A tleap script that builds the chain and sets N, CA, C and O, in Angstrom:
source leaprc.protein.ff14SB
mol = sequence {
  NMET ASN TYR ILE GLU ILE ILE GLY PHE ILE
  ALA ALA VAL LEU THR THR ALA ALA PHE LEU
  PRO GLN VAL TYR LYS THR TRP LYS THR LYS
  ASP VAL SER SER LEU SER LEU PRO MET LEU
  PHE LEU PHE PHE ILE GLY ILE VAL ALA TRP
  LEU VAL TYR GLY PHE LEU LYS ASN SER PRO
  PRO MET ILE PHE ALA ASN SER ILE THR VAL
  VAL SER SER PHE LEU LEU ILE TYR PHE LYS
  ILE LYS TYR ARG ASN CLYS
}
set mol.1.N position { 67.982 105.934 89.511 }
set mol.1.CA position { 68.858 104.778 89.379 }
set mol.1.C position { 68.341 103.688 90.322 }
set mol.1.O position { 68.116 103.934 91.507 }
set mol.2.N position { 68.160 102.496 89.786 }
set mol.2.CA position { 67.648 101.399 90.609 }
set mol.2.C position { 68.792 100.597 91.234 }
set mol.2.O position { 69.964 100.833 90.941 }
set mol.3.N position { 68.437 99.661 92.084 }
set mol.3.CA position { 69.447 98.888 92.799 }
set mol.3.C position { 70.316 98.044 91.864 }
set mol.3.O position { 71.474 97.777 92.188 }
set mol.4.N position { 69.795 97.626 90.730 }
set mol.4.CA position { 70.586 96.836 89.784 }
set mol.4.C position { 71.712 97.699 89.203 }
set mol.4.O position { 72.847 97.239 89.080 }
set mol.5.N position { 71.399 98.935 88.852 }
set mol.5.CA position { 72.424 99.850 88.344 }
set mol.5.C position { 73.453 100.178 89.422 }
set mol.5.O position { 74.639 100.309 89.122 }
set mol.6.N position { 73.016 100.311 90.667 }
set mol.6.CA position { 73.941 100.581 91.773 }
set mol.6.C position { 74.908 99.412 91.946 }
set mol.6.O position { 76.110 99.618 92.113 }
set mol.7.N position { 74.390 98.192 91.905 }
set mol.7.CA position { 75.259 97.009 91.985 }
set mol.7.C position { 76.236 97.000 90.818 }
set mol.7.O position { 77.414 96.691 90.994 }
set mol.8.N position { 75.751 97.338 89.630 }
set mol.8.CA position { 76.611 97.398 88.455 }
set mol.8.C position { 77.719 98.420 88.607 }
set mol.8.O position { 78.863 98.150 88.241 }
set mol.9.N position { 77.399 99.588 89.140 }
set mol.9.CA position { 78.421 100.615 89.343 }
set mol.9.C position { 79.434 100.204 90.407 }
set mol.9.O position { 80.626 100.472 90.262 }
set mol.10.N position { 78.975 99.560 91.467 }
set mol.10.CA position { 79.912 99.074 92.487 }
set mol.10.C position { 80.868 98.061 91.866 }
set mol.10.O position { 82.079 98.143 92.071 }
set mol.11.N position { 80.336 97.117 91.116 }
set mol.11.CA position { 81.183 96.123 90.444 }
set mol.11.C position { 82.137 96.808 89.463 }
set mol.11.O position { 83.309 96.439 89.382 }
set mol.12.N position { 81.649 97.790 88.727 }
set mol.12.CA position { 82.474 98.501 87.754 }
set mol.12.C position { 83.629 99.223 88.432 }
set mol.12.O position { 84.767 99.149 87.969 }
set mol.13.N position { 83.346 99.912 89.517 }
set mol.13.CA position { 84.398 100.645 90.226 }
set mol.13.C position { 85.436 99.683 90.787 }
set mol.13.O position { 86.636 99.929 90.662 }
set mol.14.N position { 84.997 98.599 91.399 }
set mol.14.CA position { 85.936 97.660 92.008 }
set mol.14.C position { 86.809 96.960 90.975 }
set mol.14.O position { 88.023 96.872 91.161 }
set mol.15.N position { 86.225 96.465 89.899 }
set mol.15.CA position { 87.021 95.741 88.906 }
set mol.15.C position { 87.943 96.681 88.132 }
set mol.15.O position { 89.049 96.295 87.754 }
set mol.16.N position { 87.498 97.898 87.897 }
set mol.16.CA position { 88.352 98.865 87.210 }
set mol.16.C position { 89.480 99.311 88.132 }
set mol.16.O position { 90.630 99.392 87.701 }
set mol.17.N position { 89.174 99.598 89.376 }
set mol.17.CA position { 90.184 100.030 90.336 }
set mol.17.C position { 91.232 98.946 90.565 }
set mol.17.O position { 92.401 99.260 90.794 }
set mol.18.N position { 90.839 97.690 90.508 }
set mol.18.CA position { 91.777 96.593 90.718 }
set mol.18.C position { 92.855 96.562 89.637 }
set mol.18.O position { 93.955 96.068 89.881 }
set mol.19.N position { 92.561 97.072 88.472 }
set mol.19.CA position { 93.494 97.038 87.349 }
set mol.19.C position { 94.480 98.210 87.384 }
set mol.19.O position { 95.582 98.103 86.846 }
set mol.20.N position { 94.100 99.309 88.001 }
set mol.20.CA position { 94.914 100.525 87.971 }
set mol.20.C position { 96.271 100.414 88.673 }
set mol.20.O position { 97.236 100.994 88.176 }
set mol.21.N position { 96.399 99.700 89.803 }
set mol.21.CA position { 97.726 99.586 90.414 }
set mol.21.C position { 98.769 98.942 89.500 }
set mol.21.O position { 99.943 99.310 89.551 }
set mol.22.N position { 98.355 97.990 88.669 }
set mol.22.CA position { 99.295 97.367 87.739 }
set mol.22.C position { 99.781 98.376 86.708 }
set mol.22.O position { 100.965 98.405 86.373 }
set mol.23.N position { 98.885 99.189 86.214 }
set mol.23.CA position { 99.256 100.225 85.244 }
set mol.23.C position { 100.236 101.200 85.896 }
set mol.23.O position { 101.254 101.551 85.300 }
set mol.24.N position { 99.932 101.633 87.109 }
set mol.24.CA position { 100.791 102.589 87.808 }
set mol.24.C position { 102.175 101.985 88.084 }
set mol.24.O position { 103.198 102.629 87.854 }
set mol.25.N position { 102.192 100.745 88.579 }
set mol.25.CA position { 103.469 100.090 88.885 }
set mol.25.C position { 104.313 99.931 87.631 }
set mol.25.O position { 105.520 100.172 87.659 }
set mol.26.N position { 103.693 99.530 86.541 }
set mol.26.CA position { 104.430 99.354 85.287 }
set mol.26.C position { 104.971 100.689 84.794 }
set mol.26.O position { 106.101 100.763 84.311 }
set mol.27.N position { 104.182 101.725 84.911 }
set mol.27.CA position { 104.612 103.054 84.484 }
set mol.27.C position { 105.799 103.533 85.312 }
set mol.27.O position { 106.752 104.087 84.764 }
set mol.28.N position { 105.750 103.325 86.634 }
set mol.28.CA position { 106.825 103.800 87.511 }
set mol.28.C position { 108.097 102.969 87.378 }
set mol.28.O position { 109.191 103.532 87.324 }
set mol.29.N position { 107.980 101.649 87.325 }
set mol.29.CA position { 109.159 100.785 87.326 }
set mol.29.C position { 109.683 100.491 85.925 }
set mol.29.O position { 110.850 100.136 85.757 }
set mol.30.N position { 108.831 100.636 84.929 }
set mol.30.CA position { 109.153 100.293 83.537 }
set mol.30.C position { 109.526 98.821 83.388 }
set mol.30.O position { 110.168 98.433 82.412 }
set mol.31.N position { 109.118 98.002 84.364 }
set mol.31.CA position { 109.371 96.562 84.327 }
set mol.31.C position { 108.147 95.874 83.721 }
set mol.31.O position { 107.084 95.805 84.338 }
set mol.32.N position { 108.322 95.372 82.514 }
set mol.32.CA position { 107.230 94.703 81.800 }
set mol.32.C position { 107.513 93.213 81.615 }
set mol.32.O position { 106.800 92.529 80.881 }
set mol.33.N position { 108.543 92.719 82.275 }
set mol.33.CA position { 108.965 91.335 82.066 }
set mol.33.C position { 107.891 90.318 82.428 }
set mol.33.O position { 107.832 89.244 81.830 }
set mol.34.N position { 107.051 90.638 83.387 }
set mol.34.CA position { 106.031 89.669 83.804 }
set mol.34.C position { 104.707 89.825 83.041 }
set mol.34.O position { 103.759 89.078 83.287 }
set mol.35.N position { 104.642 90.776 82.132 }
set mol.35.CA position { 103.419 90.978 81.354 }
set mol.35.C position { 103.489 90.198 80.046 }
set mol.35.O position { 104.495 90.247 79.338 }
set mol.36.N position { 102.435 89.493 79.737 }
set mol.36.CA position { 102.357 88.714 78.506 }
set mol.36.C position { 101.648 89.547 77.434 }
set mol.36.O position { 100.492 89.933 77.603 }
set mol.37.N position { 102.350 89.816 76.338 }
set mol.37.CA position { 101.755 90.612 75.266 }
set mol.37.C position { 100.538 89.932 74.643 }
set mol.37.O position { 99.536 90.608 74.405 }
set mol.38.N position { 100.577 88.618 74.365 }
set mol.38.CA position { 99.364 87.986 73.835 }
set mol.38.C position { 98.170 88.108 74.788 }
set mol.38.O position { 97.047 88.348 74.344 }
set mol.39.N position { 98.411 87.943 76.101 }
set mol.39.CA position { 97.328 88.102 77.071 }
set mol.39.C position { 96.791 89.522 77.042 }
set mol.39.O position { 95.579 89.728 77.091 }
set mol.40.N position { 97.677 90.499 76.963 }
set mol.40.CA position { 97.232 91.894 76.941 }
set mol.40.C position { 96.392 92.187 75.698 }
set mol.40.O position { 95.382 92.886 75.786 }
set mol.41.N position { 96.800 91.661 74.545 }
set mol.41.CA position { 96.013 91.863 73.323 }
set mol.41.C position { 94.631 91.212 73.439 }
set mol.41.O position { 93.620 91.819 73.086 }
set mol.42.N position { 94.599 89.989 73.928 }
set mol.42.CA position { 93.312 89.305 74.096 }
set mol.42.C position { 92.422 90.049 75.086 }
set mol.42.O position { 91.224 90.219 74.857 }
set mol.43.N position { 93.015 90.484 76.173 }
set mol.43.CA position { 92.267 91.231 77.180 }
set mol.43.C position { 91.717 92.528 76.580 }
set mol.43.O position { 90.553 92.869 76.792 }
set mol.44.N position { 92.550 93.243 75.838 }
set mol.44.CA position { 92.136 94.505 75.214 }
set mol.44.C position { 90.960 94.286 74.258 }
set mol.44.O position { 89.982 95.033 74.289 }
set mol.45.N position { 91.061 93.278 73.425 }
set mol.45.CA position { 89.974 92.982 72.478 }
set mol.45.C position { 88.700 92.615 73.238 }
set mol.45.O position { 87.606 93.038 72.865 }
set mol.46.N position { 88.844 91.833 74.296 }
set mol.46.CA position { 87.689 91.474 75.108 }
set mol.46.C position { 87.040 92.680 75.761 }
set mol.46.O position { 85.813 92.779 75.802 }
set mol.47.N position { 87.841 93.588 76.267 }
set mol.47.CA position { 87.297 94.794 76.908 }
set mol.47.C position { 86.615 95.689 75.875 }
set mol.47.O position { 85.576 96.283 76.165 }
set mol.48.N position { 87.182 95.791 74.686 }
set mol.48.CA position { 86.521 96.565 73.626 }
set mol.48.C position { 85.160 95.939 73.305 }
set mol.48.O position { 84.172 96.649 73.116 }
set mol.49.N position { 85.117 94.610 73.244 }
set mol.49.CA position { 83.841 93.932 72.981 }
set mol.49.C position { 82.837 94.205 74.105 }
set mol.49.O position { 81.657 94.436 73.838 }
set mol.50.N position { 83.299 94.179 75.362 }
set mol.50.CA position { 82.407 94.502 76.478 }
set mol.50.C position { 81.917 95.947 76.401 }
set mol.50.O position { 80.769 96.242 76.732 }
set mol.51.N position { 82.793 96.834 75.966 }
set mol.51.CA position { 82.406 98.239 75.828 }
set mol.51.C position { 81.319 98.392 74.762 }
set mol.51.O position { 80.325 99.086 74.978 }
set mol.52.N position { 81.509 97.751 73.629 }
set mol.52.CA position { 80.495 97.788 72.570 }
set mol.52.C position { 79.185 97.197 73.094 }
set mol.52.O position { 78.111 97.754 72.866 }
set mol.53.N position { 79.279 96.085 73.785 }
set mol.53.CA position { 78.099 95.447 74.369 }
set mol.53.C position { 77.393 96.406 75.340 }
set mol.53.O position { 76.167 96.513 75.339 }
set mol.54.N position { 78.182 97.095 76.160 }
set mol.54.CA position { 77.607 98.061 77.095 }
set mol.54.C position { 76.849 99.168 76.382 }
set mol.54.O position { 75.781 99.581 76.832 }
set mol.55.N position { 77.394 99.651 75.272 }
set mol.55.CA position { 76.688 100.667 74.492 }
set mol.55.C position { 75.407 100.098 73.883 }
set mol.55.O position { 74.363 100.749 73.897 }
set mol.56.N position { 75.495 98.884 73.349 }
set mol.56.CA position { 74.314 98.273 72.742 }
set mol.56.C position { 73.212 98.007 73.772 }
set mol.56.O position { 72.026 98.110 73.459 }
set mol.57.N position { 73.608 97.666 74.993 }
set mol.57.CA position { 72.648 97.413 76.070 }
set mol.57.C position { 72.274 98.699 76.817 }
set mol.57.O position { 71.416 98.692 77.699 }
set mol.58.N position { 72.932 99.795 76.446 }
set mol.58.CA position { 72.714 101.080 77.120 }
set mol.58.C position { 72.912 100.945 78.630 }
set mol.58.O position { 72.066 101.343 79.431 }
set mol.59.N position { 74.074 100.361 78.990 }
set mol.59.CA position { 74.389 100.080 80.388 }
set mol.59.C position { 75.474 101.034 80.884 }
set mol.59.O position { 76.652 100.813 80.605 }
set mol.60.N position { 75.103 102.092 81.616 }
set mol.60.CA position { 76.106 103.036 82.113 }
set mol.60.C position { 77.241 102.394 82.910 }
set mol.60.O position { 78.391 102.788 82.716 }
set mol.61.N position { 76.983 101.420 83.805 }
set mol.61.CA position { 78.106 100.816 84.527 }
set mol.61.C position { 79.102 100.120 83.593 }
set mol.61.O position { 80.313 100.231 83.785 }
set mol.62.N position { 78.602 99.414 82.595 }
set mol.62.CA position { 79.501 98.725 81.661 }
set mol.62.C position { 80.286 99.728 80.820 }
set mol.62.O position { 81.476 99.539 80.569 }
set mol.63.N position { 79.630 100.774 80.394 }
set mol.63.CA position { 80.302 101.797 79.593 }
set mol.63.C position { 81.379 102.490 80.428 }
set mol.63.O position { 82.497 102.698 79.956 }
set mol.64.N position { 81.044 102.844 81.657 }
set mol.64.CA position { 81.979 103.517 82.556 }
set mol.64.C position { 83.215 102.659 82.808 }
set mol.64.O position { 84.342 103.101 82.587 }
set mol.65.N position { 82.997 101.434 83.269 }
set mol.65.CA position { 84.115 100.566 83.639 }
set mol.65.C position { 84.970 100.207 82.443 }
set mol.65.O position { 86.197 100.278 82.511 }
set mol.66.N position { 84.345 99.827 81.364 }
set mol.66.CA position { 85.113 99.366 80.212 }
set mol.66.C position { 85.798 100.493 79.466 }
set mol.66.O position { 86.815 100.259 78.813 }
set mol.67.N position { 85.280 101.697 79.538 }
set mol.67.CA position { 85.976 102.844 78.943 }
set mol.67.C position { 87.307 103.073 79.643 }
set mol.67.O position { 88.334 103.275 78.994 }
set mol.68.N position { 87.281 103.041 80.969 }
set mol.68.CA position { 88.518 103.234 81.730 }
set mol.68.C position { 89.464 102.059 81.532 }
set mol.68.O position { 90.672 102.256 81.393 }
set mol.69.N position { 88.937 100.853 81.519 }
set mol.69.CA position { 89.782 99.678 81.378 }
set mol.69.C position { 90.377 99.565 79.980 }
set mol.69.O position { 91.486 99.052 79.831 }
set mol.70.N position { 89.671 100.030 78.954 }
set mol.70.CA position { 90.245 100.056 77.598 }
set mol.70.C position { 91.492 100.938 77.599 }
set mol.70.O position { 92.527 100.558 77.051 }
set mol.71.N position { 91.391 102.101 78.208 }
set mol.71.CA position { 92.543 103.009 78.266 }
set mol.71.C position { 93.671 102.374 79.067 }
set mol.71.O position { 94.827 102.412 78.647 }
set mol.72.N position { 93.346 101.795 80.211 }
set mol.72.CA position { 94.363 101.167 81.059 }
set mol.72.C position { 95.054 100.010 80.356 }
set mol.72.O position { 96.280 99.903 80.399 }
set mol.73.N position { 94.292 99.154 79.717 }
set mol.73.CA position { 94.907 98.010 79.031 }
set mol.73.C position { 95.716 98.468 77.825 }
set mol.73.O position { 96.755 97.884 77.518 }
set mol.74.N position { 95.249 99.509 77.138 }
set mol.74.CA position { 96.035 100.058 76.040 }
set mol.74.C position { 97.371 100.586 76.562 }
set mol.74.O position { 98.406 100.389 75.924 }
set mol.75.N position { 97.358 101.253 77.710 }
set mol.75.CA position { 98.606 101.750 78.289 }
set mol.75.C position { 99.562 100.606 78.611 }
set mol.75.O position { 100.764 100.725 78.376 }
set mol.76.N position { 99.044 99.497 79.148 }
set mol.76.CA position { 99.925 98.358 79.432 }
set mol.76.C position { 100.518 97.776 78.152 }
set mol.76.O position { 101.686 97.388 78.133 }
set mol.77.N position { 99.731 97.712 77.093 }
set mol.77.CA position { 100.269 97.242 75.809 }
set mol.77.C position { 101.353 98.195 75.323 }
set mol.77.O position { 102.413 97.762 74.872 }
set mol.78.N position { 101.085 99.484 75.417 }
set mol.78.CA position { 102.073 100.492 75.024 }
set mol.78.C position { 103.358 100.342 75.834 }
set mol.78.O position { 104.451 100.339 75.267 }
set mol.79.N position { 103.232 100.217 77.175 }
set mol.79.CA position { 104.402 100.056 78.031 }
set mol.79.C position { 105.145 98.761 77.700 }
set mol.79.O position { 106.376 98.742 77.678 }
set mol.80.N position { 104.415 97.695 77.447 }
set mol.80.CA position { 105.056 96.414 77.138 }
set mol.80.C position { 105.910 96.525 75.885 }
set mol.80.O position { 107.018 95.992 75.834 }
set mol.81.N position { 105.401 97.209 74.886 }
set mol.81.CA position { 106.152 97.379 73.636 }
set mol.81.C position { 107.306 98.367 73.832 }
set mol.81.O position { 108.419 98.118 73.369 }
set mol.82.N position { 107.049 99.465 74.503 }
set mol.82.CA position { 108.062 100.510 74.686 }
set mol.82.C position { 109.223 100.048 75.577 }
set mol.82.O position { 110.382 100.333 75.278 }
set mol.83.N position { 108.919 99.344 76.656 }
set mol.83.CA position { 109.940 98.986 77.641 }
set mol.83.C position { 110.413 97.539 77.548 }
set mol.83.O position { 111.110 97.075 78.450 }
set mol.84.N position { 110.063 96.819 76.502 }
set mol.84.CA position { 110.383 95.391 76.467 }
set mol.84.C position { 111.875 95.093 76.435 }
set mol.84.O position { 112.274 94.003 76.843 }
set mol.85.N position { 112.704 95.997 75.977 }
set mol.85.CA position { 114.150 95.752 75.889 }
set mol.85.C position { 114.933 96.432 77.004 }
set mol.85.O position { 116.157 96.525 76.917 }
set mol.86.N position { 114.278 96.897 78.022 }
set mol.86.CA position { 115.000 97.608 79.107 }
set mol.86.C position { 115.231 96.723 80.282 }
set mol.86.O position { 115.818 97.155 81.274 }
savepdb mol mol.pdb
quit
């Protein structure tokens, strides 16, 4: 693994980790009032596109980060729909 891949993995871990506290907080509190569903959909589609791009470029850091973020953003969309009336 070269230094470029190491930088990519560091960036992937940091940006993915930054998103996880929001998922956890939403799951625990069930408060989705501050989440925008259109933003979540756009974000999800963008992350899926980045994931596809990562596969096409054969970039392990992009595949790693975006795989986790796709799941995380999907969970926020799920929570937003499930808890929107609570």
